[in-house]
C-alpha atoms as one frame of an Amber mdcrd trajectory, in Angstrom:
protein
  -7.283  94.462 -37.804  -9.706  94.516 -34.892 -11.732  97.732 -35.092 -14.129
  99.570 -32.785 -16.478 102.082 -34.459 -17.398 104.893 -32.097 -21.066 105.853
 -31.891 -20.417 109.006 -33.954 -19.447 106.852 -36.947 -22.030 105.205 -39.221
 -22.658 101.612 -38.116 -23.011 100.770 -41.820 -19.203 100.993 -42.048 -18.933
  97.644 -40.281 -19.979  95.679 -43.354 -17.540  97.114 -45.953 -14.668  97.017
 -43.458 -15.575  93.425 -42.652 -15.500  92.581 -46.347 -11.951  93.976 -46.425
 -10.983  91.398 -43.794 -11.308  93.421 -40.596 -13.108  92.329 -37.432 -15.430
  95.244 -36.674 -17.532  95.952 -33.621 -19.604  99.066 -33.044 -20.249 100.828
 -29.760 -23.941 100.215 -30.468 -23.359  96.445 -30.885 -21.798  96.326 -27.466
 -24.469  98.396 -25.747 -21.999 101.049 -24.594 -23.693 103.844 -26.549 -23.840
 107.069 -24.534 -21.024 106.010 -22.217 -18.167 108.320 -21.280 -15.215 108.510
 -23.670 -13.064 106.927 -20.964 -15.329 103.875 -20.870 -15.352 103.513 -24.660
 -11.567 103.861 -24.647 -11.058 101.270 -21.898 -13.291  98.762 -23.691 -11.547
  99.282 -27.042  -8.115  98.876 -25.458  -9.076  95.834 -23.390 -10.299  94.188
 -26.611  -7.187  95.230 -28.563  -9.237  97.305 -31.019  -8.266 100.215 -33.257
 -10.767 103.034 -32.589 -12.372 104.960 -35.457 -14.039 108.164 -34.271 -14.861
 111.795 -34.974 -14.404 112.732 -31.309 -11.719 115.393 -30.918 -11.167 114.314
 -27.297  -9.081 111.437 -28.659  -6.568 113.698 -30.444  -4.537 114.861 -27.472
  -1.199 113.176 -28.193  -0.151 113.839 -24.581  -2.968 111.581 -23.338  -3.040
 109.177 -26.279   0.677 108.783 -26.881   1.357 106.805 -30.056   2.665 103.411
 -29.051   0.713 103.328 -25.777  -2.558 102.116 -27.330  -4.001 100.000 -30.143
  -4.483 102.968 -32.475  -6.931 105.741 -33.289  -8.275 107.039 -36.595  -9.860
 110.467 -36.202 -12.005 111.512 -39.165 -12.358 115.300 -39.558 -14.587 116.231
 -42.488 -16.002 119.724 -43.115 -19.413 118.197 -43.846 -19.459 114.899 -41.914
 -22.616 113.459 -43.398 -23.086 109.699 -43.184 -22.341 109.023 -46.865 -19.181
 111.192 -46.837 -17.889 109.472 -43.690 -18.459 106.020 -45.141 -16.813 106.960
 -48.441 -13.743 108.498 -46.772 -13.128 105.592 -44.406 -13.663 103.009 -47.155
 -11.256 104.885 -49.426  -8.622 105.024 -46.686  -8.918 101.316 -45.951  -8.690
 100.440 -49.635  -5.871 102.814 -50.603  -3.625 103.062 -47.539  -1.530 100.460
 -45.772  -3.713 100.485 -42.665  -1.893  97.472 -41.225   0.865  99.960 -40.305
  -1.546 102.118 -38.278  -1.641  99.929 -35.190  -0.491 101.923 -32.137  -0.631
 105.177 -34.186  -2.712 108.340 -33.951  -4.091 108.919 -37.452  -6.004 112.044
 -38.508  -7.788 112.155 -41.862  -9.537 115.057 -43.558 -11.051 115.090 -47.025
  -7.631 115.554 -48.617  -4.966 114.973 -45.999  -3.730 112.141 -43.869  -1.395
 112.527 -40.906   0.002 109.500 -39.105   1.719 109.976 -35.760   3.774 106.865
 -35.124   5.288 105.614 -31.869   8.638 107.148 -30.982  11.455 105.390 -32.767
   9.252 104.053 -35.569  10.246 104.702 -39.184
C-alpha cells in the first residue's frame, strides 16, 4: 500500500510500516509541511496514497465519500502521544487486513475500529 503520513503523525511510523511492505512518504519528506489540508489531500490523491492522519477535517463522509479517494485512516486517541500513536498504527497494520482499506474511510480509537466502505462493497 502506498501511504502518506500527515504532519500530525509521528514520522517514525514510516520505518515500521515500510518493514511491513508499505511504501511510506511523510508530509515532511515532501516539504509540504504547514500546507492547507486541501493541498495535502490533492498531493496524496495524485500520488495514489492512503492518508493516515489525526485531522478531523478528513472525517466528513459527505466530502470524502468512500470510493472517491485512495483511503483515509483517522486515528482518534484520548491521549495522542507519539508512542501511543505509533503503537496503535503498528498494531492495526499487523492485526487487520489493511489491504481492504483502499478507498475506505477508517476511524480508529484505542479500542474500536470503524470502516466505511464504498457503496455496494461487502
